[in-house]
C-alpha angles and dihedrals in degrees: 000000000000127000125193143157130217087215098063141001125239112289092004127120117281109236114254089241088077095048140069087268090063137021092319092222127146117264121239113266129195129185139177144170091066108178124248110263095039111143099175144003127230125199123194122179117191145157115229090184094065115119114265101003143357109293117220115220102174141003125187122172143171089039103166113258090238093062115097103178149030112214124224118281104024107195120245093250130131097236122037124217089250091057097256120133129228124219132203120280126211089268083069093245139111117255134008125350111185130226114290107160116187092221141353129006116316129194120232117204116207101195121189123194129193107213129197093220143027108263096223092209119146118251111276099047116152130229095266092051090049094047090051091050094050095046108128091003100084114117097177141348137200135173142203118204122205128178133215140183122188115257115244 
């Protein structure tokens, strides 16, 4: 699988528009080469450079296998128009919470998983619940890494 964004290239800086210094909206994402047998897609966005522990910025799951993109500015709703579900991020909210590192440059991992089943979790699941549900059901993974440093 391949994952990309029209907003930033792999390992480049994420534009401020998609962070707490800007509009704090989700960037557009596009993927392809989804393996045969995929029943759903999972997206997890997190920051392993956060102080203390990895900070989760966005979780979306049970995205239908036929979907190949998430447009910019996904609303903070439980169920997406495409049928996918959003979980709670570490801000304690549904939907996307953009980069907002306290200091230095942080890396943000946009991880996409092709799953051989629908998870069947209720909206609002967290990253650990999703990872437990996909255990032994992942057909393929890919990631896109963006970086961000707060504007002074």
